[in-house]
C-alpha positions as CSV (number, residue, x, y, z in Angstrom):
1,X,99.4,94.7,82.8
2,X,97.6,91.6,82.4
3,X,94.1,92.4,83.4
4,X,92.4,89.8,82.1
5,X,94.6,88.1,84.3
6,X,93.7,90.8,86.7
7,X,90.0,90.5,86.9
8,X,90.0,86.6,86.1
9,X,87.9,84.3,87.9
10,X,89.8,82.1,88.4
11,X,90.6,80.9,92.1
12,X,94.1,79.5,92.9
13,X,94.0,75.2,92.3
14,X,91.5,75.3,90.3
15,X,91.9,73.3,86.9
16,X,89.8,74.9,84.0
17,X,89.0,78.5,83.3
18,X,86.3,80.6,85.0
19,X,84.1,82.8,82.4
20,X,82.7,85.7,84.1
21,X,79.0,85.3,81.7
22,X,79.0,81.8,83.6
23,X,79.0,83.5,87.2
24,X,76.7,82.3,89.9
25,X,74.4,85.5,89.7
26,X,73.3,85.1,93.5
27,X,76.8,84.8,94.8
28,X,79.4,86.1,92.8
29,X,83.0,84.5,93.4
30,X,84.2,87.1,95.3
31,X,81.4,87.0,97.3
32,X,81.7,83.6,98.3
33,X,85.8,84.8,99.1
34,X,84.1,87.3,101.3
35,X,82.5,84.9,103.4
36,X,84.5,82.4,103.8
37,X,86.9,84.6,106.0
38,X,84.1,85.9,107.5
39,X,83.4,82.1,109.1
40,X,86.8,81.3,109.5
41,X,88.3,80.7,112.5
42,X,91.7,83.4,112.2
43,X,89.3,86.0,111.4
44,X,87.1,85.7,114.6
45,X,89.6,85.2,116.3
46,X,90.0,89.1,116.2
47,X,87.4,89.8,118.2
48,X,89.4,89.2,121.5
49,X,92.1,92.0,120.3
50,X,91.1,95.8,120.8
51,X,92.3,98.3,118.2
52,X,92.2,101.9,120.0
53,X,91.9,104.8,116.9
54,X,93.8,108.1,119.0
55,X,92.3,110.0,116.4
56,X,90.1,112.8,118.6
57,X,90.3,113.7,122.7
58,X,88.9,111.0,123.8
59,X,90.0,107.7,122.8
60,X,87.5,105.6,120.1
61,X,88.4,101.5,121.6
62,X,87.0,98.9,119.3
63,X,87.7,95.3,118.6
64,X,90.1,94.5,116.0
65,X,87.0,92.7,114.3
66,X,84.9,95.2,114.6
67,X,87.9,97.7,112.4
68,X,88.0,95.1,109.5
69,X,84.8,94.9,109.0
70,X,84.6,98.9,108.9
71,X,87.7,98.3,106.5
72,X,86.1,96.0,104.6
73,X,82.9,98.3,103.2
74,X,85.4,100.6,102.6
75,X,87.6,98.6,100.4
76,X,85.0,97.0,98.4
77,X,83.4,100.2,97.6
78,X,86.6,101.4,96.2
79,X,87.3,98.3,94.8
80,X,83.6,98.3,93.3
81,X,84.5,101.8,91.6
82,X,88.0,100.9,90.4
83,X,86.9,97.8,89.0
84,X,84.0,99.5,87.4
85,X,86.1,101.9,86.3
86,X,88.9,99.2,84.4
87,X,86.1,97.3,82.7
88,X,84.8,100.1,80.9
89,X,88.3,101.1,80.2
90,X,89.1,97.6,78.8
91,X,86.3,95.7,77.8
């Protein structure tokens, strides 16, 4: 695997390379991407869809928007842990 390519800050369509050292500390690249998703019409349309999770005696019902946000929180935490380990192993 090419870790420098996988962990690159370059976005599809960028003409120049982005360096981690030049990244804006107030809004990291993934935060900009996250915000773009949150404010998109496609993402907001999930609030009208029902998500049923049949894990207990009483089914837990909420919207797909809520479910997507909950999954993103877990995914972000796992991603940070994995990313930290990868950077430690491949500086």
